[in-house]
C-alpha positions in Angstrom: 55.6 5.4 34.3 57.5 8.7 33.5 54.9 9.4 30.7 51.8 8.6 32.5 53.5 10.8 35.6 53.6 13.5 33.3 49.8 13.5 32.5 49.0 13.1 35.9 50.7 15.3 38.2 52.0 17.7 35.7 52.4 20.6 38.0 54.3 18.7 40.8 57.2 20.0 42.0 60.6 17.6 43.0 63.7 18.6 43.9 67.1 17.6 42.2 70.8 18.4 42.6 72.3 20.4 40.2 76.2 19.4 39.6 75.7 16.7 42.2 75.0 18.9 45.4 73.2 21.9 44.7 69.6 21.2 45.6 67.0 22.9 43.2 63.1 22.8 43.0 61.7 22.5 39.6 58.5 21.0 37.7 58.3 17.9 37.2 56.8 18.3 33.6 59.9 20.5 32.9 61.9 17.7 34.1 60.2 14.8 32.3 60.1 16.9 29.0 64.0 17.5 29.3 64.6 13.7 30.1 62.4 12.8 27.2 64.7 14.8 24.9 67.8 13.8 26.4 66.5 10.0 25.8 65.3 10.8 22.3 69.0 12.8 21.4 70.9 9.7 22.8 69.0 7.5 21.0 69.4 8.9 17.7 73.4 9.5 18.4 73.7 5.7 19.5 72.0 4.4 16.5 73.7 6.8 13.9 77.0 5.6 15.8 76.8 1.9 16.2 80.1 1.2 17.6 79.2 3.1 20.8 75.8 0.8 21.4 73.4 1.5 23.8 70.7 2.9 21.2 67.9 0.6 21.7 68.1 1.1 25.4 67.1 4.9 24.7 65.2 3.9 22.0 63.4 1.8 24.6 62.8 4.5 27.0 61.6 6.6 24.5 58.8 3.9 23.3 58.1 3.2 27.2 57.7 6.9 27.7 55.3 7.4 24.7 53.4 4.4 25.8 52.3 5.3 29.3 51.4 8.9 28.4 49.0 7.8 25.3 47.6 5.0 27.7 47.2 7.2 30.4 45.6 10.0 28.1 43.1 7.3 26.3 41.8 6.2 29.9 41.9 9.2 31.6 38.7 10.2 32.6 39.3 13.2 35.3 41.2 16.3 35.1 45.2 16.1 36.4 45.7 16.4 39.9 47.8 19.1 41.9 51.0 18.6 43.7 48.6 18.5 47.0 46.6 15.5 45.6 43.5 18.3 44.7 42.0 18.1 41.3 42.7 20.9 39.0 39.3 22.5 37.0 39.4 22.6 33.4 39.4 25.8 32.0 
């Protein structure tokens, strides 16, 4: 779902909490790429340190993200939506 969201609404703005209490608006694309990199790093770290476990779950997140991204790209026939639901024109 997150990979598909990145393809369909890359310029959407989302609000997150920094340090658990400071609201901050940022690009969904920024957040999703950051999330993907952290999942990738955690899966590698967990797989190389087998006694800690959890590596398979992180790898499943990475695989699901890539699958969602590629599936939507494969079937995409229109340009991505903007945050207001309008189509962005291709340059």
